[in-house]
C-alpha positions as CSV (number, residue, x, y, z in Angstrom):
1,M,0.0,0.0,0.0
2,S,1.4,3.4,-1.0
3,G,1.3,6.4,1.3
4,A,-0.1,9.8,0.5
5,C,-3.2,10.4,-1.7
6,L,-4.9,13.6,-2.8
7,V,-8.7,13.6,-2.2
8,F,-10.9,16.0,-4.2
9,V,-14.4,16.7,-2.9
10,G,-17.4,18.4,-4.5
11,S,-20.1,19.5,-2.1
12,L,-23.5,21.2,-2.5
13,N,-23.5,25.0,-1.9
14,R,-26.8,26.0,-3.6
15,E,-30.2,24.7,-2.7
16,A,-32.1,22.4,-5.1
17,P,-35.6,21.1,-4.5
18,Y,-34.6,17.4,-5.0
19,F,-31.7,17.6,-2.5
20,Q,-32.1,17.8,1.3
21,G,-30.2,21.0,2.0
22,A,-27.0,22.6,0.7
23,R,-24.4,22.8,3.5
24,G,-21.3,22.4,1.5
25,V,-18.4,24.7,0.4
26,G,-18.0,23.8,-3.3
27,L,-14.6,22.3,-4.2
28,G,-12.1,21.1,-1.6
29,V,-8.8,19.3,-1.7
30,Y,-7.4,17.1,1.1
31,S,-4.4,14.8,1.7
32,F,-4.9,11.3,3.0
33,D,-2.1,9.0,4.3
34,E,-3.1,5.4,4.0
35,A,-0.7,4.2,6.6
36,T,-1.6,6.6,9.4
37,L,-5.2,7.6,8.2
38,E,-4.2,11.2,8.7
39,I,-6.4,13.7,6.8
40,R,-5.4,17.3,6.1
41,K,-7.4,20.0,4.3
42,L,-5.1,21.6,1.6
43,A,-7.4,24.0,-0.3
44,E,-11.0,25.1,-0.7
45,T,-13.1,27.4,-2.9
46,N,-16.7,28.3,-2.9
47,D,-16.5,29.8,-6.4
48,V,-18.0,26.6,-8.0
49,D,-21.8,26.3,-8.0
50,N,-22.9,22.9,-6.9
51,P,-20.0,20.7,-8.1
52,T,-22.0,17.5,-8.0
53,F,-19.4,15.6,-10.1
54,L,-15.8,16.2,-10.9
55,T,-12.9,14.5,-12.7
56,V,-9.2,14.9,-11.8
57,T,-6.2,14.3,-14.0
58,P,-4.0,11.3,-12.8
59,D,-1.3,13.7,-11.4
60,G,-3.9,15.7,-9.5
61,S,-3.0,19.0,-11.2
62,R,-6.3,19.7,-13.0
63,I,-9.9,19.4,-11.9
64,Y,-13.0,19.6,-14.1
65,A,-16.2,20.2,-12.0
66,N,-19.8,20.1,-13.2
67,S,-22.2,22.7,-11.9
68,E,-25.7,21.3,-11.4
69,V,-28.1,24.1,-10.7
70,F,-31.8,23.7,-10.6
71,A,-33.7,25.7,-13.3
72,W,-30.6,26.5,-15.3
73,R,-31.2,25.6,-19.0
74,E,-27.5,24.8,-19.1
75,G,-25.0,23.7,-16.5
76,T,-21.4,24.7,-16.7
77,I,-18.0,22.9,-16.4
78,S,-15.3,24.7,-14.5
79,A,-11.6,24.0,-14.9
80,Y,-9.2,24.5,-12.0
81,R,-5.4,23.9,-11.5
82,F,-4.1,22.5,-8.2
83,D,-0.5,23.2,-7.2
84,R,0.7,20.5,-4.8
85,G,3.7,22.6,-3.7
86,S,1.7,25.7,-2.6
87,G,-1.6,23.9,-1.9
88,T,-3.6,26.4,-4.0
89,L,-6.5,26.1,-6.4
90,T,-6.4,28.4,-9.5
91,Y,-9.4,29.0,-11.7
92,L,-8.8,28.4,-15.4
93,N,-12.1,28.9,-17.1
94,K,-15.6,27.5,-17.6
95,Q,-17.8,26.4,-20.5
96,P,-21.6,25.8,-20.9
97,S,-22.6,22.2,-20.7
98,L,-25.2,22.4,-23.5
99,G,-27.8,20.8,-21.3
100,S,-29.5,21.0,-17.9
101,I,-28.7,19.1,-14.7
102,T,-25.1,18.4,-15.7
103,A,-24.5,15.0,-14.1
104,H,-21.1,13.4,-15.0
105,N,-17.8,13.9,-16.8
106,T,-14.7,12.0,-17.7
107,I,-11.3,12.8,-19.2
108,T,-10.5,10.5,-22.2
109,R,-7.6,8.1,-21.7
110,D,-5.4,9.9,-24.1
111,G,-5.9,13.1,-22.1
112,T,-7.1,15.2,-25.1
113,K,-10.9,15.6,-24.4
114,L,-13.5,15.9,-21.7
115,L,-16.8,14.1,-22.1
116,V,-19.8,15.5,-20.3
117,A,-23.3,14.0,-19.6
118,N,-26.4,16.1,-19.0
119,Y,-29.3,14.4,-17.1
120,G,-31.7,17.0,-18.5
121,M,-35.0,18.1,-17.0
122,G,-38.0,19.6,-18.8
123,E,-37.5,21.1,-22.3
124,G,-35.8,24.0,-23.8
125,G,-32.2,25.2,-24.3
126,P,-29.7,23.2,-26.2
127,D,-30.9,20.0,-24.4
128,R,-27.9,17.8,-25.4
129,A,-27.3,14.5,-23.7
130,V,-23.5,14.5,-24.2
131,A,-21.0,17.2,-25.0
132,V,-17.3,17.0,-25.9
133,Y,-14.5,19.5,-25.1
134,G,-10.8,19.9,-25.8
135,F,-8.1,21.5,-23.7
136,D,-5.6,24.3,-24.3
137,R,-2.0,24.0,-23.3
138,D,-2.8,25.2,-19.7
139,G,-5.7,22.7,-19.3
140,A,-8.5,25.3,-19.8
141,L,-11.5,24.0,-21.6
142,S,-12.2,24.7,-25.3
143,P,-15.7,25.6,-26.5
144,P,-17.8,22.5,-27.2
145,L,-16.4,20.4,-30.0
146,A,-19.4,18.3,-30.6
147,S,-22.6,17.0,-28.9
148,V,-25.4,14.5,-29.3
149,S,-29.0,14.3,-28.0
150,H,-31.1,11.3,-26.9
151,K,-34.8,10.7,-27.2
152,G,-37.1,8.2,-25.6
153,T,-38.9,7.2,-22.4
154,G,-39.3,4.3,-20.0
155,P,-42.1,2.7,-18.0
156,N,-41.5,4.7,-14.8
157,A,-43.6,7.8,-15.5
158,A,-42.2,9.9,-12.7
159,R,-38.5,9.3,-13.5
160,Q,-38.4,8.1,-17.2
161,E,-40.6,10.7,-18.8
162,R,-37.7,11.6,-21.2
163,S,-34.1,10.7,-21.8
164,H,-31.8,11.2,-18.8
165,A,-28.1,10.7,-19.6
166,H,-26.6,10.0,-16.2
167,S,-23.0,9.1,-17.0
168,V,-20.5,8.8,-19.8
169,T,-17.6,6.2,-19.5
170,E,-14.8,5.5,-21.9
171,T,-13.9,1.9,-22.5
172,I,-10.7,0.3,-21.3
173,A,-9.4,0.1,-24.8
174,G,-10.1,3.7,-25.3
175,G,-11.6,5.6,-28.3
176,A,-15.2,4.6,-27.5
177,A,-17.6,5.8,-24.8
178,I,-20.7,4.3,-23.2
179,V,-23.5,6.6,-22.1
180,A,-25.9,5.3,-19.4
181,D,-29.4,6.7,-20.1
182,L,-31.6,6.3,-17.0
183,G,-34.7,7.6,-18.8
184,T,-34.6,5.1,-21.6
185,D,-33.1,2.0,-20.0
186,R,-30.3,1.9,-22.6
187,L,-26.6,2.1,-22.9
188,V,-25.5,4.0,-26.0
189,S,-22.0,3.4,-27.3
190,Y,-20.2,6.0,-29.4
191,R,-16.8,6.1,-31.2
192,I,-14.9,9.2,-30.2
193,E,-13.5,10.7,-33.3
194,Q,-10.2,12.7,-33.5
195,D,-12.1,16.0,-33.9
196,G,-14.4,15.2,-31.0
197,N,-17.4,14.1,-32.9
198,L,-19.3,11.1,-31.5
199,T,-20.4,8.4,-34.0
200,K,-23.1,6.1,-32.7
201,L,-22.0,2.5,-32.6
202,A,-24.7,0.6,-30.7
203,D,-27.8,0.8,-28.5
204,S,-28.0,-1.8,-25.8
205,A,-31.1,-2.5,-23.8
206,L,-31.4,-3.1,-20.1
207,P,-34.4,-4.6,-18.3
208,S,-37.5,-2.3,-18.5
209,G,-37.5,0.2,-15.6
210,A,-34.0,-0.5,-14.5
211,G,-32.7,3.1,-14.7
212,P,-29.0,2.7,-15.5
213,R,-26.9,5.3,-13.7
214,H,-23.2,4.6,-13.4
215,L,-20.8,2.0,-14.9
216,A,-17.6,0.2,-13.7
217,L,-15.3,-1.5,-16.1
218,H,-13.4,-4.7,-15.5
219,P,-9.6,-4.3,-16.2
220,N,-9.9,-7.0,-18.8
221,G,-12.0,-4.6,-21.0
222,R,-14.7,-7.3,-21.6
223,F,-17.0,-6.9,-18.6
224,V,-19.1,-3.9,-17.8
225,F,-21.0,-3.5,-14.6
226,V,-24.1,-1.3,-14.4
227,M,-25.6,0.2,-11.3
228,N,-29.3,0.6,-11.9
229,E,-30.9,3.3,-9.8
230,L,-34.6,2.6,-10.2
231,D,-34.8,-1.2,-9.7
232,S,-31.8,-1.4,-7.3
233,T,-29.9,-4.0,-9.3
234,V,-26.4,-4.6,-10.5
235,V,-26.1,-6.0,-14.0
236,S,-22.9,-7.5,-15.5
237,M,-22.6,-7.3,-19.3
238,V,-20.0,-8.3,-21.9
239,L,-18.8,-5.7,-24.4
240,D,-18.1,-6.5,-28.0
241,E,-15.4,-4.0,-28.7
242,A,-15.8,-4.3,-32.5
243,T,-19.4,-3.2,-32.5
244,G,-19.8,-1.5,-29.2
245,K,-22.8,-3.8,-28.3
246,L,-23.3,-4.9,-24.7
247,S,-25.1,-8.1,-23.8
248,V,-26.4,-9.0,-20.3
249,I,-24.5,-11.8,-18.5
250,D,-26.1,-11.6,-15.0
251,A,-28.2,-9.4,-12.7
252,K,-28.4,-9.3,-9.0
253,P,-30.3,-7.2,-6.5
254,A,-28.2,-4.6,-4.8
255,V,-30.2,-4.7,-1.5
256,P,-32.3,-7.2,0.4
257,A,-35.8,-7.8,-1.0
258,E,-37.5,-5.9,1.9
259,A,-35.5,-2.7,1.1
260,R,-35.9,-2.5,-2.7
261,D,-39.1,-0.3,-2.6
262,S,-37.4,2.4,-0.6
263,N,-33.9,2.3,-2.1
264,H,-32.2,4.2,-5.0
265,C,-28.8,2.9,-6.1
266,A,-26.2,5.5,-7.0
267,D,-22.5,4.8,-7.6
268,I,-20.4,1.7,-8.5
269,Q,-16.7,1.1,-8.2
270,I,-14.4,-1.9,-9.0
271,S,-11.3,-3.1,-7.2
272,P,-8.0,-2.6,-9.1
273,D,-7.7,-6.4,-9.6
274,G,-11.3,-6.6,-10.9
275,R,-12.3,-9.2,-8.3
276,F,-14.9,-7.1,-6.4
277,I,-17.4,-4.4,-7.1
278,Y,-18.9,-1.9,-4.6
279,G,-22.2,-0.2,-5.0
280,S,-23.9,2.6,-3.0
281,N,-27.5,2.2,-1.7
282,R,-29.4,5.4,-0.8
283,G,-32.3,4.4,1.4
284,H,-30.7,1.1,2.7
285,D,-27.7,3.4,3.4
286,S,-25.2,0.6,2.7
287,V,-22.4,-0.4,0.4
288,V,-23.1,-3.7,-1.4
289,I,-20.1,-5.9,-2.1
290,M,-20.1,-8.4,-4.9
291,A,-17.5,-10.8,-6.1
292,V,-16.8,-11.1,-9.9
293,D,-16.2,-14.5,-11.5
294,Q,-13.1,-13.6,-13.6
295,Q,-13.9,-16.1,-16.3
296,T,-17.7,-15.6,-16.8
297,G,-18.4,-12.1,-15.4
298,T,-21.2,-13.5,-13.1
299,L,-21.7,-11.9,-9.7
300,G,-21.9,-13.3,-6.2
301,L,-23.1,-11.4,-3.1
302,V,-20.4,-10.9,-0.5
303,G,-22.4,-8.7,1.8
304,Y,-23.6,-5.3,2.8
305,V,-21.8,-2.8,5.0
306,P,-23.5,0.3,6.6
307,C,-22.2,3.4,4.8
308,G,-21.3,5.2,7.9
309,G,-23.9,7.9,7.4
310,A,-27.0,8.6,5.2
311,T,-27.5,8.7,1.5
312,P,-24.2,7.4,0.0
313,R,-24.2,9.3,-3.3
314,N,-20.7,8.6,-4.4
315,L,-17.8,6.1,-3.8
316,A,-14.1,6.2,-4.4
317,L,-11.3,3.7,-4.0
318,T,-7.7,4.7,-3.3
319,P,-5.3,3.8,-6.1
320,S,-3.9,1.0,-4.0
321,G,-7.4,-0.4,-3.4
322,G,-6.7,-0.3,0.3
323,H,-9.4,2.1,1.3
324,L,-12.9,3.0,0.1
325,F,-14.5,6.4,0.7
326,S,-18.3,6.9,0.9
327,A,-19.7,10.4,0.3
328,N,-22.7,10.3,2.6
329,Q,-24.7,13.3,1.3
330,N,-27.3,13.7,4.1
331,A,-24.9,12.9,6.9
332,D,-22.3,15.6,6.0
333,R,-19.6,13.0,6.2
334,I,-17.3,11.1,3.9
335,S,-16.7,7.8,5.7
336,I,-13.4,5.9,5.2
337,F,-13.3,2.1,5.1
338,A,-10.3,-0.3,5.1
339,R,-10.7,-2.9,2.4
340,D,-9.5,-6.5,2.6
341,A,-8.1,-7.3,-0.8
342,G,-8.6,-11.1,-0.2
343,T,-12.2,-11.1,0.8
344,G,-13.4,-7.8,-0.5
345,M,-14.9,-6.9,2.8
346,L,-14.9,-3.4,4.3
347,T,-14.2,-2.2,7.8
348,D,-15.2,1.3,9.0
349,T,-12.0,2.9,10.2
350,G,-13.9,5.5,12.3
351,R,-12.1,8.2,10.3
352,A,-14.0,10.6,8.1
353,I,-13.9,13.9,6.3
354,E,-16.6,16.0,7.9
355,I,-18.0,18.3,5.2
356,G,-21.5,19.6,4.4
357,T,-23.5,17.7,1.7
358,P,-20.6,15.8,0.0
359,M,-21.7,14.9,-3.5
360,C,-18.5,13.5,-5.2
361,V,-15.1,12.3,-4.1
362,R,-12.1,11.6,-6.3
363,I,-8.7,10.2,-5.2
364,V,-5.3,10.2,-6.9
365,R,-1.8,9.3,-5.7
């Protein structure tokens, strides 16, 4: 297990009717020592509106934070530089997201582009599901290079009245992205062209009413694991890299049967060796642990661990895989768990980052 990590946290600082309060500070940076469990705050800025999701470069020098603000026709993406030596955050620029309720972003594996997913509410404005950006030499965002829209509905009238792109994830091989659309129960695969344009490859269906939210990718590049928010299931799929098509291998409930009606799944993470996946359950307020069969991609329940708070919106593993962080939105607390690499089980360390309304946590060496 390596020592020091940088931890980047987005927390809610503007009220929205579908969140229970906004007690956060925006964007914060912390250090975390895996050996001693020491946590230190390094930097903080309140200049970002509701950074509900963020992505960080592998060296921790640049942060790209979505702003999800209720009633805005478009969210924004803000670019910041972090200097390890001085412990300072420097604003670079921001760009419009081309859609409302900006939900997710990811830096492409070649480091040349940022892909952004917009959940979307109502109608009006550009209303794009996914937008693509480039970077200048300093890491500032270019104007949008390209975008695509989604159409469709699902059987859940309250939550699937339209397309809701909830995340965009590049494949392990790179050069292609998979968009999880909660509103249409579909995963849409795109080829990422050199100029940033997205060429549709495939449309893969999930069970009706599943509500796909986030994905985790097995290191072998073949298996894709989907956290379904609406029916509280985890689905494993196999990816055909040539066509971008995904096919269901297995599906397991993320919570006990008695908890499914009051639960909404959120995030999913995979251990560095691909042997275990971890999913967050809002309502059951737990982290579900499942083992992955390395040959078939099927899932086996290991157990449930209380999340150490309430409403675990987002999870993150340290690069070593030795610890898991759970951002417990309505407990104003990011709980820190030790992870047993052999069994996959989690043990609450009792240590935490105390911060109002944590929405997203990202960790780099």
